[in-house]
C-alpha positions in Angstrom: 0.0 0.0 0.0 1.4 3.4 -0.8 1.9 6.1 1.9 -1.3 7.9 0.9 -3.1 4.5 1.0 -1.7 3.9 4.5 -2.9 7.4 5.5 -6.4 6.6 4.4 -6.4 3.2 6.0 -5.1 4.6 9.3 -7.2 7.7 9.3 -10.3 5.7 8.9 -8.2 4.3 7.5 -8.1 5.8 5.2 -12.6 2.0 2.8 -15.8 -0.6 0.1 -16.4 -0.1 -3.5 -19.4 2.2 -3.8 -19.6 1.4 -7.5 -18.9 -2.3 -8.0 -18.4 -3.6 -11.5 -21.9 -4.9 -11.7 -23.3 -1.4 -11.1 -24.5 0.6 -14.1 -22.7 3.6 -15.6 -25.1 6.1 -13.9 -24.2 4.8 -10.4 -20.5 4.8 -11.2 -20.7 8.4 -12.4 -22.6 9.3 -9.2 -19.8 7.7 -7.1 -17.2 9.6 -9.1 -19.0 12.8 -8.4 -19.1 12.1 -4.7 -15.4 11.3 -4.8 -14.7 14.6 -6.6 -16.6 16.5 -4.0 -14.2 15.2 -1.3 -11.1 15.9 -3.5 -12.3 19.4 -4.1 -12.9 20.0 -0.4 -9.4 18.6 0.4 -7.9 21.0 -2.1 -9.9 23.9 -0.6 -8.8 23.0 2.9 -5.2 22.9 1.8 -5.5 26.2 0.0 -7.3 27.9 2.9 -4.7 26.5 5.4 -1.8 27.9 3.3 -3.4 31.3 2.6 -5.0 32.1 5.9 -4.1 29.9 8.9 -6.8 30.3 11.5 -6.8 29.7 15.3 -10.5 28.9 15.0 -11.1 25.5 13.6 -13.3 25.3 10.5 -15.3 22.2 9.5 -16.1 20.3 6.4 -18.7 17.6 6.6 -19.1 14.5 4.4 -21.6 11.7 4.2 -20.3 8.2 4.6 -21.2 7.4 0.9 -19.0 10.4 -0.2 -16.1 9.3 1.9 -16.3 5.7 0.7 -16.5 6.9 -2.9 -13.3 8.9 -2.2 -11.6 5.9 -0.7 -12.6 3.7 -3.7 -11.3 6.4 -6.0 -7.9 6.5 -4.2 -7.6 2.8 -4.3 -8.2 2.8 -8.0 -5.9 5.7 -8.7 -3.1 4.2 -6.7 -3.5 0.9 -8.4 -3.4 -1.0 -5.1 -2.1 -4.5 -5.5 -3.2 -6.0 -2.2 -6.1 -3.9 -0.8 -8.8 -4.2 -3.4 -11.9 -2.9 -1.5 -12.4 -1.0 1.7 -15.8 0.1 2.9 -16.3 2.0 6.2 -19.4 2.4 8.3 -19.0 5.6 10.3 -20.5 5.6 13.8 -20.4 8.2 16.5 -17.5 9.1 18.7 -14.9 8.1 16.1 -16.0 4.4 16.1 -15.7 2.8 12.7 -16.7 -0.6 11.3 -15.5 -1.8 8.0 -14.8 -4.5 5.4 -11.6 -4.9 3.4 -10.9 -7.2 0.5 -7.3 -8.4 0.4 -6.2 -10.0 -2.8 -2.9 -11.9 -3.0 -3.8 -13.7 -6.2 -0.8 -14.7 -8.3 1.6 -14.3 -5.4 3.8 -16.9 -3.8 2.1 -17.2 -0.4 2.0 -19.9 2.2 -0.5 -22.6 1.4 -2.5 -21.9 4.6 -3.4 -18.4 3.4 -6.2 -17.9 1.0 -5.4 -15.6 -1.9 -8.6 -13.5 -1.5 -9.8 -12.7 1.9 -12.5 -10.5 3.4 -11.6 -8.8 6.6 -14.2 -7.3 8.8 -13.1 -5.0 11.6 -14.2 -2.6 14.2 -12.3 0.0 16.2 -11.7 3.5 17.1 -10.1 6.3 15.1 -7.6 8.2 17.2 -6.3 11.6 16.2 -3.5 13.5 17.9 -1.4 16.5 16.8 -2.1 16.2 13.1 -1.6 12.4 13.0 -4.0 9.5 13.1 -4.2 5.8 13.6 -6.9 3.2 13.8 -7.1 1.3 17.0 -8.5 -2.1 16.0 -10.8 -3.6 18.6 -12.0 -6.7 16.7 -11.0 -8.4 13.5 -12.9 -11.1 11.6 -11.6 -13.1 8.7 -14.3 -14.6 6.5 -16.7 -14.2 9.4 -14.6 -15.7 12.1 -13.0 -13.6 14.8 -9.2 -13.8 14.7 -6.3 -12.3 16.8 -5.1 -8.9 15.6 -1.7 -10.3 15.0 -3.0 -12.0 11.9 -3.5 -8.6 10.2 0.1 -7.7 11.0 1.2 -11.0 9.5 -0.8 -10.3 6.3 0.9 -6.8 6.1 4.3 -8.4 6.6 3.6 -10.9 3.8 2.6 -8.0 1.5 5.7 -6.1 2.4 7.9 -9.1 1.6 6.1 -9.5 -1.7 7.0 -5.8 -2.4 3.3 -5.0 -2.7 3.2 -2.4 0.1 5.4 -0.3 2.2 3.1 -0.5 5.2 4.8 -1.3 8.5 2.1 -2.0 11.1 -1.6 -1.6 11.8 -0.6 0.5 14.8 1.5 3.1 13.0 0.6 6.7 13.3 0.3 8.5 9.9 0.1 12.2 9.0 -3.3 13.6 8.1 -3.5 15.5 4.8 -2.1 19.0 5.1 -4.3 21.4 7.0 -6.5 18.9 8.7 -6.2 19.1 12.4 -8.9 16.7 13.6 -11.4 14.1 12.4 -14.7 13.3 14.1 -17.2 10.7 13.0 -20.9 10.7 13.5 -23.5 8.0 12.4 -23.3 8.0 8.6 -20.7 10.8 8.2 -17.4 12.4 9.0 -16.3 16.0 9.8 -12.8 17.3 8.9 -11.5 20.1 11.1 -8.9 22.5 9.7 
């Protein structure tokens, strides 16, 4: 996973496809529009932060569907080799649930590891001093709860395959420039800058 991919993953982390292949062109266009709304807002936040830093925090709000569309867009743009899908369910108080599709197809992996795996997780988004990380509380592989060390093992395998430069699920990452804090609410997220 690239550094910006790690940032997304950690920040919310920080993601499912909002426009799967079976969805019609109209739905895909709507998802692209939602992703573009977030991209434009991030550009605006950066420009405003550079032009006129403020002591008073400003806020930009997004629906869960917009944020998931943005994450799907970033995964596609960055041509992620391992993380194929990431969908988040945003809850209150920075609680997040999600699903990630990991694809190691065509890779030399141990026989006990499936090449395509769905990971379901829940946890808490923690933000401090312009950095964020995701504190996993529970992790499920194909519907069965597993120890969190399994995710670190999968990341380690991906690193060894040269498919990501991620280090750990516990790593702090920088938020995009200008963003000071993130807060989730049921069905949405607020970026403070």
